[in-house]
C-alpha positions, 0 to 999 in steps of 0.5 A: 425523403429522409434528411440527412439530419435523421440519418445520424444517430444521436449519443446515449446519454451517459448513466448515472455511475458514468457520470459519477465518477466520470467514467466516459471521460477519463477514457474508463468503461464500467467494465473496465473499472469493475474488472480494476478494481477486482486486480488491486483487491487480488493484488493486496488481499494477503493484507486479510492474513498478513495483519493478522499475523503481525499484529495477532501474534505479538503479546502486549506489555502487560501479557495479552495477545490483541483481542486474544486475551493470555490464552492465544492469539485470535487471528479470525476475529483480526482477519475480519476486522481488517477486511472490514476497515479496509472495504468501508474506507477503499469505499469512501475513497472512491466515492469521495476522492473519485480516485482509484485507489485502496486501502488497507492496515499498512504494512510496516505501521503495524509492524511499528504498533506491534514492536514499538509501541504495544509490547512496552512495558505497561502498555496494552493494545487498547493504549498502542492503538488509542496513539494510532487515532491522534496519529490519525486526527492530527495528520487529518487537521494537518489536511483541514489546514491546507498545511498536508496539501500545501507541502505536496504541492511544493515539491518539483514536479521531477521529485514527484515523478523520482517518487513514482519510478522508486516505488515502482522498483520497490513494488516489483522487489517486493513481487520478487522477494515475497514470491521466493524469486529472490530472497537472503543471501549467504555472504549477500544481501540477496541472492536468486532463489535458494542457494543460487537457483530456483526450486520448487513448484512454487517458484514454478507458478510464479514464472508462468504468471510472470510469463503469462502476464507478459505475453498478454499485457504485450498482445493487450489482451483486455484483464492480462492481469487479473487473468493471469492471477486467476490461472495462477492460482487455478494452476497452483491448487492443482498442483497442491492436490498432485504434490502435496507440497505444503506451506513455506517454513524452514523445514520446507523452504520449497512452499508455498508463500502465505495462502495454501492453494487447496480448496478451503472445507468451507467458503463462507464463515460468520465474522467477529468484529469484536475489536471495533472501538478497542483503543484507549484514547490516552491510555498511554501517557501516564504509562510511559511518559508524554514525551515518548508519546509524541515521538511514538506518534511523531515516527508513525506520522511522518510515515503515514503523511509521506507514504500516501503522498507518494501512493497517490502521484505513482497512481495518479501517474499511472492513471495518467490523472495528473495536471501539469505541476504533476498533483492527482485530481481532487488532492485533498479528499484524497489526503482527507480519507487517507487522514480518516483511514489511519485513525479508523484503523486505530479505532478498529484496533487493526492499526492504522491504515493507508493508501496502498501502491498495489492499487496501480495493479488495478490502475495497469489494467485499466482503472481510472475511476474511483468506481474500481476503489467501491468494487475493491471495497466491496471485495473486502467486504465480502472476503470478511465471511470469505477469508477461507477463499481468499486464503488460497491465493498464494503469493506466487499467482498474486506477485507476478502483477507486482513485478510488471505494475513495477516496469510500468511505472518505471517507465517515468524515469524518462521525464527526469533531467538527468544531466541535472545535477540538482534535480537528477541526484535527489531523484536518484536517492529518491528511487535508489534508497526505496527499494535499498532500504524496504521504505518509501518514506526513508525515499522521500526523506533523501531526496528532499534532503538532497534536494535543499543541500544542493540548492543552498551548494550552488546558490539558488537558496531562492528556489527552496520552497519553506514547506522544503525547508520544513519538509527536510528539517522533519525528516533529519529529525525522522532519520535520527529518532533513536540518537535523539531517544537516547539523549532524552532516555525515552 
């Protein structure tokens, strides 16, 4: 007779990938991580096109374009290097921190570098990128000394929740705005579509993609977000082939946003990485002065410092990876890689690289480990050769994912004690000011300052962590940089 013990089928030992990335331990599968990584890539691949348009079309203080001399922009070079740095740093995040977080050139930060630094009289693009490298090295030093992580841990749990909720609203607004579903209004900040109504095939694609995503997620279909993005892209290609709509412009307001959904003439293109090493570490000091350099580095650094904090909390919360104090696993490793990415972006000549909240799309599709980041990073590396293919995905096909993820992150609002004004008001300001000012940093700053002020007002000064005092003061300086610069005449 066969004993009962022989009837028990032994559990297969986990594979190398499973062990290294703790895939089963975090309730995921390799297939889910692969899919989640691709979803994140598609949600943020726009940066390959958008970053060159922001930093590649502006002349520096010497009259030259980034990587293109004075004759004209070299967008292909910037696009390839943007994808390269994003790919390498995202893979590093996955391997070192085992966290489903992707990195690329930071929007907002790249605009600051282009319009507030590189365009200063006498300043070259190499000088501007040198400041970015310095900023990244300073933040890395703050991480290695434990200061950046200590500030993060000093933030109250409910304020961290508010940061996550605010980011959810912020990225939902980004999705609605970039798709053209909402636009600047006439007499109002925003309006529905154009002139108060929806019109055009691209908006129809966005609506269909959003509805498809909602239905698939409600029916708990695995890969709902990726299926919707691919389906919407194919629908866009078919519509463009028949209707010849073209890209959006002032003359064509109902055209496609960012990418033109048409089959490219060629799928592969040889990348040009000549921008690598295009920076001068201290070249700007003798051109604009040490005080101006310090203020510029401070403004970039503070945005970088707290943007990442908010982003990793939001991703960790969505992935169910936060501990009881609201901290993600391996916080220091996450912050180290993010700091290195800031410097790497400057060294690569494509502006500071930072953590992307669009990573929440992959997490919303099930990603829970760094394997998803590795997949996203590899996709970015392939994109250095496949830029024509990546460019065919329009905003209207990708942005429904941002709206859906905004909803998923909004669900955490129930974790805030709304009857306790001491935390509820700072949480409220944090949440609303992120979308209202189009800035994660501003929302975090308003929350920090109001938290400190209210604790002082109710006589609970002892409940204010010393680092919250420091952060509050820094944010006051950040919010008043304009008058400070005017006072110092820089």
